[in-house]
N, C-alpha and C positions, 0 to 999 in steps of 0.2 A: 468238599474233600474228594479225593480221588480213590474212592473205594471201588475195586474192580470185581467184586464178587457178590454173591447172594448174602444178604444179612438178615439177622433177626435180632430182636431186642428182648432182654429179660429184665423185668422190673422187680425189685426186691423192696419189701416194706417191713420194717422192724418195729414192733410194738412192745410196750412193757406189759406187766401183769394186769394193768388196768385197761389194756387195749388202746392206750394213747400212742399216737404215732411218734416214734423217736428218730427214725432215719428212713431215707428213701434212696435207692440206688438204681441206676439204669445202665445196662451193659449192652454193647453191640457185639454180635458174633458174625464173622465172615466164614462162609462155608466153601465157596468155590470161586475159582477164577474163570470168567466166561471165555476168555480166549483159549486157554490151554485145556479147559474142561476138566480140571483136577482140583482136588481139595487143597486149600491154602494151608501152609504151615505157619505157625505164629511168626517166625522170622521173615516171612514174605509179606506181611501186612505193611503196606506202604504209606498209610496215613494215620493221623490221629482220629480217635472217635469223638464225635461231638457229644457234649454232655448237656442235658436239659433238665436239671433237677427241679427247676421252678415249675415245669409243666406237670410234674408228678406230685407236687406238694399237696394238692387238694384231692388227689385220688385216694379213695378208700377201698382197700382190698377186702372183699367179703367172700368167705368160703360158703358155698351153698349146701355143703354136705359134710358130715363127719361120720366116720366109722365108729361103731360102738366097741367097747372093750370086750363085750360078751360075744360068744360065738354066734355067728349068723347061720341061718338056714341057707346053705350055699353049696356050690360045687368047688372043688379044689383041684388044681393042676400044678405040676412042678415044671418050670422051664429053666434050663441052664443057659448061662451067658457064654456064647461062642465067639470066636475071633471075628466072624462076619457081623456080629452085633455091635462091634466097637467103633468108636470114632478115632481120629488121628491121635488123640490124647490117651488112647486105650481105656476110655470110659464107655459104659453102655450108652449108646447113641440115643438122643431124645426121640428121634423118629421111630426107632426100634421099640422104645417104651410104649408109644401110642399103638404100634402094630401088635405088641403083646396083648394090650387091652382089647383091641379089636378082635384078635383071635379068640378071646374068651367069650365073645358074644356073636361069633360068626353064624351060629345056628339061627339067631334072630334075623340077621341080615338076609341069609339064604331064604328064610321063611317069608320075607317081604317087608320086615320092619325097616323104616328109614330113620337114620340118625337125625334128630333135630338139634341137639346140643351135645357138646363133648367138653367136659371140664376135667383137667388132669392136674394133680399136684405132685411135683417131684420132691420127695422128702429126703432121699439119701442116694448117693451114687451106688452103682453096681459095677463090678469089674470082671474080667475074664475068669471063668470057672465058677463064679457065684451061681447058686441055685435060688431061684425065686419061687416061693410058695404063693401061688396066685389064687385068691378066693374071689368068687363071683356070686353075687346075690341078684337074681332077676326078680323084678317086680313088673306089674302090668305095663307101665309106661317108662320104665327105667331099668338100668343095670348098674350095680356098684362093683367095681373091680379094685382089689387091694393086693399088692405084691409085697410079701415079707421077705427080707434078705437076712438070713441068720448070721452071715459073715459079719454084718454090722449091727445085728440085733435091732433092726429098725425096718419100718415099711419103706421100701424103695419108692413106690408111688401109689397113689390112690386116685380113682377115677369115677366120675359119674357120667353115664351116657344116657341121654333121654331120647325116647322114640316118639 
């Protein structure tokens, strides 16, 4: 296909209450046109996206961490979603989400810790003006970051960073 931009893929796995796989979906996202060096609008996408559900049918999505419902020993900060944090669809941009998580553990990076793994789960969108209450729990070799969005009464994202 003639895709002219940077792409990334999102794979979605739907399981039932018994954790049996019910559906698999893969989407392609185009971010930028190389020639014009600008973000593509949906109407500018000039090709169909390939679909390969058979490749994902045997993939098992396992989450390596969960946040407990009880309060953690943690630090808390509030970050507001500004216009510069939005993508062309006026949603909180995925790369900004990762940057918010990194900001929460910047002191560890400055102190010399190197990130060995970074796992992030996007749970709910955030939009302009939303405030995220971001909790961070630091452990010896890892940090947990969770961002609650009261506008949607849901965690916007949760992240495990291992050092």
